[in-house]
Residue frames as a rotation matrix with the C-alpha (Angstrom) as fourth column:
UNK 1
0.568 0.822 -0.033 -0.01
0.823 -0.568 0.001 -0.02
-0.018 -0.028 -0.999 0.06
UNK 2
-0.449 -0.756 -0.476 1.43
0.747 -0.610 0.265 3.31
-0.490 -0.237 0.839 -0.89
UNK 3
-0.199 0.441 0.875 -1.36
0.683 -0.578 0.447 5.54
0.703 0.687 -0.186 -2.50
UNK 4
-0.719 -0.008 0.695 -2.69
-0.258 -0.925 -0.278 8.69
0.645 -0.379 0.663 -1.06
UNK 5
0.390 0.918 0.075 -5.62
-0.505 0.145 0.851 6.88
0.770 -0.370 0.520 0.64
UNK 6
0.403 -0.349 -0.846 -3.20
0.596 0.802 -0.047 4.54
0.695 -0.485 0.531 2.47
UNK 7
-0.685 -0.715 0.141 -1.42
0.463 -0.576 -0.674 7.57
0.563 -0.396 0.725 3.90
UNK 8
-0.232 0.723 0.651 -4.73
-0.599 -0.633 0.490 9.04
0.767 -0.277 0.579 5.02
UNK 9
0.461 0.543 -0.702 -5.37
0.059 0.771 0.634 5.98
0.885 -0.334 0.323 7.04
UNK 10
-0.202 -0.763 -0.614 -2.52
0.810 0.222 -0.543 6.63
0.550 -0.607 0.573 9.37
UNK 11
-0.814 -0.512 -0.275 -3.07
0.579 -0.680 -0.451 10.30
0.044 -0.526 0.849 10.06
UNK 12
-0.655 0.590 0.472 -6.59
-0.125 -0.701 0.702 11.59
0.745 0.401 0.533 9.48
UNK 13
-0.629 0.584 0.514 -9.52
-0.700 -0.136 -0.702 12.36
-0.340 -0.801 0.494 11.63
UNK 14
-0.930 0.344 0.128 -12.18
0.361 0.921 0.149 9.67
-0.067 0.185 -0.980 11.78
UNK 15
-0.576 0.816 -0.048 -15.79
-0.813 -0.566 0.134 9.92
0.082 0.117 0.990 10.80
UNK 16
-0.640 0.443 0.627 -18.52
0.020 0.826 -0.564 7.53
-0.768 -0.349 -0.538 11.95
UNK 17
-0.436 0.661 -0.611 -20.96
-0.897 -0.262 0.357 6.12
0.076 0.703 0.707 9.29
UNK 18
-0.225 0.542 0.809 -23.56
-0.396 0.708 -0.585 3.46
-0.890 -0.452 0.055 9.27
UNK 19
-0.247 0.156 -0.956 -24.10
-0.941 0.195 0.275 0.74
0.229 0.968 0.099 6.56
UNK 20
0.597 0.374 0.710 -25.03
-0.522 0.853 -0.011 -2.85
-0.610 -0.364 0.704 6.33
UNK 21
-0.328 -0.729 -0.601 -22.91
-0.944 0.276 0.181 -5.74
0.034 0.627 -0.778 5.30
UNK 22
0.332 0.378 -0.864 -23.37
-0.459 0.865 0.202 -9.27
0.824 0.330 0.461 4.29
UNK 23
0.850 0.105 0.517 -23.31
-0.523 0.297 0.799 -11.36
-0.070 -0.949 0.308 7.51
UNK 24
0.815 -0.555 0.169 -20.64
0.568 0.822 -0.037 -13.87
-0.119 0.126 0.985 6.06
UNK 25
0.276 -0.745 0.607 -18.44
0.484 -0.437 -0.758 -11.11
0.830 0.503 0.240 4.91
UNK 26
0.436 -0.048 0.899 -18.51
-0.630 -0.730 0.267 -9.37
0.643 -0.682 -0.348 8.21
UNK 27
0.938 -0.086 0.336 -17.81
-0.169 0.732 0.660 -12.59
-0.303 -0.675 0.673 10.08
UNK 28
0.616 -0.752 0.233 -14.80
0.749 0.467 -0.470 -13.20
0.245 0.464 0.851 7.85
UNK 29
0.229 -0.552 0.802 -13.41
0.050 -0.816 -0.576 -9.74
0.972 0.172 -0.159 8.35
UNK 30
0.618 0.068 0.783 -13.80
-0.757 -0.218 0.616 -10.00
0.212 -0.974 -0.084 12.09
UNK 31
0.920 -0.347 0.183 -12.05
0.270 0.899 0.345 -13.31
-0.284 -0.268 0.921 12.00
UNK 32
0.374 -0.847 0.378 -9.27
0.636 -0.063 -0.769 -11.88
0.675 0.528 0.516 9.95
UNK 33
0.392 -0.210 0.896 -8.91
-0.437 -0.899 -0.019 -8.90
0.810 -0.383 -0.444 12.48
UNK 34
0.818 -0.070 0.571 -8.68
-0.522 0.325 0.788 -11.31
-0.241 -0.943 0.229 15.43
UNK 35
0.815 -0.547 0.192 -6.16
0.578 0.790 -0.206 -13.59
-0.039 0.279 0.960 13.56
UNK 36
0.192 -0.787 0.586 -3.98
0.642 -0.351 -0.681 -10.59
0.742 0.508 0.438 12.72
UNK 37
-0.082 -0.151 -0.985 -4.45
0.965 -0.258 -0.041 -8.86
-0.248 -0.954 0.167 16.11
UNK 38
-0.956 -0.107 0.274 -5.78
0.208 -0.904 0.374 -5.74
0.208 0.414 0.886 14.42
UNK 39
-0.500 0.813 -0.298 -8.92
-0.047 -0.369 -0.928 -3.67
-0.865 -0.450 0.223 15.00
UNK 40
0.080 0.669 0.738 -11.86
0.823 0.373 -0.428 -4.17
-0.562 0.642 -0.521 12.73
UNK 41
0.777 0.368 -0.511 -11.68
0.138 -0.891 -0.431 -0.53
-0.614 0.264 -0.743 11.68
UNK 42
-0.202 -0.924 -0.326 -8.04
-0.568 -0.161 0.807 -0.94
-0.798 0.348 -0.492 10.44
UNK 43
-0.656 -0.115 0.746 -9.14
0.426 0.759 0.492 -3.66
-0.623 0.641 -0.449 8.08
UNK 44
0.376 0.900 0.219 -11.98
0.776 -0.177 -0.605 -1.61
-0.506 0.398 -0.765 6.87
UNK 45
0.531 -0.340 -0.776 -9.82
-0.281 -0.935 0.218 1.31
-0.800 0.102 -0.592 6.23
UNK 46
-0.549 -0.833 0.074 -7.35
-0.312 0.286 0.906 -0.87
-0.776 0.474 -0.417 4.42
UNK 47
-0.374 0.473 0.797 -10.20
0.785 0.620 0.000 -2.52
-0.494 0.626 -0.603 2.30
UNK 48
0.737 0.621 -0.266 -11.77
0.403 -0.720 -0.565 0.91
-0.542 0.309 -0.781 1.30
UNK 49
0.261 -0.680 -0.685 -8.36
-0.523 -0.696 0.492 2.24
-0.811 0.230 -0.537 0.41
UNK 50
-0.712 -0.509 0.484 -7.57
0.084 0.622 0.778 -0.81
-0.697 0.595 -0.400 -1.79
UNK 51
0.032 0.806 0.591 -10.87
0.849 0.289 -0.441 -0.44
-0.527 0.516 -0.676 -3.50
UNK 52
0.799 0.163 -0.579 -10.29
-0.067 -0.932 -0.356 3.23
-0.598 0.323 -0.733 -4.37
UNK 53
-0.122 -0.978 -0.168 -6.88
-0.520 -0.081 0.850 2.45
-0.845 0.192 -0.499 -5.60
UNK 54
-0.593 -0.017 0.805 -8.06
0.407 0.856 0.318 -0.34
-0.694 0.517 -0.501 -7.80
UNK 55
0.420 0.837 0.351 -10.87
0.785 -0.141 -0.603 1.59
-0.455 0.529 -0.716 -9.28
UNK 56
0.578 -0.314 -0.753 -8.59
-0.329 -0.934 0.137 4.61
-0.747 0.169 -0.643 -9.87
UNK 57
-0.352 -0.917 -0.187 -6.22
-0.618 0.077 0.782 2.48
-0.703 0.391 -0.594 -11.74
UNK 58
-0.061 0.414 0.908 -8.75
0.404 0.842 -0.356 0.44
-0.913 0.346 -0.219 -13.77
UNK 59
0.913 0.404 -0.053 -8.83
0.126 -0.404 -0.906 2.92
-0.387 0.821 -0.420 -16.61
UNK 60
0.203 -0.899 0.388 -5.88
0.924 0.307 0.230 2.93
-0.325 0.312 0.893 -18.79
UNK 61
-0.144 -0.241 -0.960 -4.11
0.063 -0.970 0.234 6.19
-0.988 -0.027 0.155 -19.65
UNK 62
0.834 0.517 -0.192 -5.10
-0.141 -0.137 -0.980 7.60
-0.533 0.845 -0.042 -23.07
UNK 63
0.257 -0.740 -0.622 -1.61
-0.963 -0.251 -0.100 7.58
-0.082 0.625 -0.777 -24.41
UNK 64
-0.624 -0.407 0.667 -1.30
-0.460 0.881 0.108 3.89
-0.632 -0.239 -0.737 -23.46
UNK 65
0.233 0.824 0.516 -4.54
0.259 0.459 -0.850 3.02
-0.937 0.331 -0.107 -25.31
UNK 66
0.739 -0.062 -0.671 -3.44
-0.595 -0.528 -0.606 5.10
-0.316 0.847 -0.427 -28.24
UNK 67
-0.322 -0.921 -0.221 -0.18
-0.925 0.257 0.281 3.01
-0.202 0.295 -0.934 -28.46
UNK 68
-0.498 0.184 0.848 -2.09
-0.039 0.972 -0.233 -0.20
-0.866 -0.149 -0.477 -27.99
UNK 69
0.526 0.831 0.182 -4.59
0.163 0.111 -0.980 0.62
-0.835 0.545 -0.077 -30.72
UNK 70
0.430 -0.532 -0.729 -1.75
-0.877 -0.438 -0.198 1.69
-0.214 0.725 -0.655 -33.12
UNK 71
-0.607 -0.701 0.374 0.06
-0.656 0.708 0.261 -1.44
-0.448 -0.087 -0.890 -32.39
UNK 72
-0.225 0.639 0.735 -3.05
0.151 0.768 -0.622 -3.57
-0.962 -0.029 -0.270 -32.98
UNK 73
0.771 0.433 -0.467 -3.81
-0.343 -0.335 -0.878 -1.77
-0.537 0.837 -0.110 -36.29
UNK 74
0.184 -0.792 -0.582 -0.27
-0.983 -0.161 -0.092 -2.22
-0.021 0.589 -0.808 -37.54
UNK 75
-0.695 -0.705 -0.143 0.46
-0.687 0.709 -0.158 -5.74
0.213 -0.011 -0.977 -36.38
UNK 76
0.150 0.862 0.484 -3.12
-0.895 0.327 -0.305 -7.37
-0.421 -0.387 0.820 -36.18
UNK 77
0.744 0.198 -0.638 -2.26
-0.517 0.775 -0.363 -10.08
0.423 0.600 0.679 -38.70
UNK 78
-0.374 -0.872 -0.316 0.83
-0.311 0.439 -0.843 -11.07
0.874 -0.217 -0.435 -36.73
UNK 79
-0.636 0.227 0.737 -1.14
-0.759 -0.010 -0.651 -11.16
-0.140 -0.974 0.179 -33.54
UNK 80
0.535 0.831 -0.150 -3.65
-0.843 0.516 -0.149 -13.35
-0.046 0.207 0.977 -35.16
UNK 81
0.364 -0.521 -0.772 -0.83
-0.360 0.686 -0.632 -15.75
0.859 0.508 0.062 -36.29
UNK 82
-0.650 -0.682 0.336 0.75
-0.521 0.078 -0.850 -15.75
0.553 -0.728 -0.405 -32.80
UNK 83
-0.166 0.708 0.686 -2.65
-0.936 0.105 -0.335 -16.64
-0.309 -0.698 0.646 -31.21
UNK 84
0.628 0.499 -0.598 -3.13
-0.686 0.718 -0.122 -19.82
0.368 0.486 0.792 -33.42
């Protein structure tokens, strides 16, 4: 973990909120917290930060997609042969 949200976990003010969670998921998270000797809120912070980072990085950068599309256009016949 090394994104901006992970740094926020360590130092920021906390805010309470209420939500509902699937019983089995909550039970598994509580068990993990107990096994790791950590507080439930620490695991929740980590899980939410991981989700944010994963979603933030899910969209490729436009120049990367441009390079991919140009490569695919230029070498599509080669890629098809390699796939066979």
